[in-house]
C-alpha positions as CSV (number, residue, x, y, z in Angstrom):
1,X,0.1,-0.1,0.2
2,X,1.4,3.3,-0.9
3,X,1.6,5.9,1.4
4,X,0.1,9.2,0.6
5,X,2.0,12.3,1.5
6,X,1.4,15.8,1.6
7,X,3.0,17.3,-1.4
8,X,3.8,20.7,0.2
9,X,7.1,20.4,2.2
10,X,8.0,24.0,2.9
11,X,6.4,27.3,3.2
12,X,7.9,30.8,3.9
13,X,5.9,33.8,5.3
14,X,7.3,37.1,4.6
15,X,8.0,39.7,7.1
16,X,9.3,43.4,7.4
17,X,10.0,43.2,11.1
18,X,11.3,39.9,12.5
19,X,10.9,40.9,16.5
20,X,7.4,42.1,15.9
21,X,6.4,39.0,13.6
22,X,8.2,36.5,16.1
23,X,6.0,38.0,19.2
24,X,2.9,37.8,17.3
25,X,3.4,34.1,15.9
26,X,4.5,32.7,18.8
27,X,2.0,34.3,21.2
28,X,-0.7,33.4,18.5
29,X,0.0,29.9,17.8
30,X,1.7,28.9,21.5
31,X,4.8,27.7,19.8
32,X,8.7,28.9,20.0
33,X,10.4,30.0,16.5
34,X,14.0,29.0,16.3
35,X,16.8,30.7,14.2
36,X,18.2,29.2,11.1
37,X,21.7,30.0,10.1
38,X,21.6,31.8,6.8
39,X,24.6,33.9,4.7
40,X,23.5,36.9,6.5
41,X,21.6,38.4,3.6
42,X,18.2,37.4,5.4
43,X,16.7,36.2,8.5
44,X,14.8,32.9,9.0
45,X,12.9,31.9,12.0
46,X,11.6,28.2,11.6
47,X,8.3,27.1,13.2
48,X,8.5,23.7,15.3
49,X,8.7,20.5,13.7
50,X,11.1,18.3,11.5
51,X,11.6,17.0,8.0
52,X,10.5,14.7,6.9
53,X,7.2,14.9,9.2
54,X,3.5,15.1,8.9
55,X,2.5,18.4,7.1
56,X,4.4,21.2,6.0
57,X,7.2,22.7,7.6
58,X,8.1,26.4,7.3
59,X,9.6,29.6,8.6
60,X,9.1,33.4,9.1
61,X,11.4,35.1,6.5
62,X,12.7,38.7,6.4
63,X,14.2,38.7,2.8
64,X,15.4,41.7,0.8
65,X,13.7,40.4,-2.2
66,X,10.1,39.3,-0.8
67,X,7.4,41.7,0.9
68,X,4.4,40.6,2.9
69,X,1.1,40.9,1.3
70,X,-2.2,40.1,1.6
71,X,-2.5,39.3,-2.2
72,X,0.1,36.1,-2.2
73,X,-0.5,32.5,-1.5
74,X,-2.7,31.7,1.7
75,X,-1.4,29.3,4.0
76,X,-3.7,27.5,6.6
77,X,-2.7,26.8,10.4
78,X,-4.4,24.0,12.0
79,X,-6.0,24.7,15.4
80,X,-8.6,23.2,17.7
81,X,-11.0,26.3,17.1
82,X,-10.5,29.1,14.5
83,X,-12.6,31.5,16.7
84,X,-10.0,31.3,19.5
85,X,-7.2,31.7,17.4
86,X,-8.6,34.6,15.5
87,X,-9.7,36.7,18.8
88,X,-5.9,35.8,20.2
89,X,-4.4,37.3,16.7
90,X,-6.6,40.4,17.4
91,X,-5.0,40.7,21.0
92,X,-1.4,40.6,19.2
93,X,-1.8,43.0,16.9
94,X,-3.6,41.1,14.0
95,X,-6.8,41.4,12.5
96,X,-9.8,39.2,11.5
97,X,-10.6,39.8,7.6
98,X,-13.3,37.1,7.7
99,X,-14.5,35.5,10.8
100,X,-14.9,31.6,11.5
101,X,-17.3,30.0,9.2
102,X,-18.2,26.5,8.1
103,X,-16.8,24.5,4.9
104,X,-19.2,21.8,5.4
105,X,-17.9,18.4,6.2
106,X,-14.1,19.8,5.9
107,X,-14.9,21.9,9.3
108,X,-14.5,25.7,9.5
109,X,-11.8,28.3,8.7
110,X,-11.1,31.9,9.3
111,X,-8.8,34.3,7.8
112,X,-6.6,36.7,9.9
113,X,-4.1,39.2,8.9
114,X,-0.7,38.9,10.9
115,X,1.4,41.8,12.3
116,X,3.1,42.0,9.0
117,X,0.3,42.5,6.5
118,X,-0.1,39.0,5.4
119,X,-3.3,37.3,5.2
120,X,-3.3,33.7,6.7
121,X,-5.9,30.9,7.2
122,X,-6.9,29.0,10.1
123,X,-8.7,25.6,9.8
124,X,-10.3,23.4,12.4
125,X,-12.3,20.1,12.2
126,X,-14.7,20.2,14.9
127,X,-15.2,23.7,16.4
């Protein structure tokens, strides 16, 4: 039997202010981001996890050739309840673009804005 793997293995969320973004993401998602070594031309803070693993790995990235945007790709973060995380985002400098709503048998989603101007999605199954 072939194991079906998630085809997405890495994502980057572009930021302008790494300190502000780190504070936001660590508070909203209750995690610790860790610095990655680079050549010094950009900054990277990695989300918890390992490769290979379940789901996708990713990082916040401050890069001179990339800018935060609400018009780019949408990354969805799994959570137990979209509404709770959306409210936590607002308390930490974010915004709610679209409150929690049902997407049928796939659960619930909400769209929030982070501290840097990116739109990010939240996804929960049961709440």
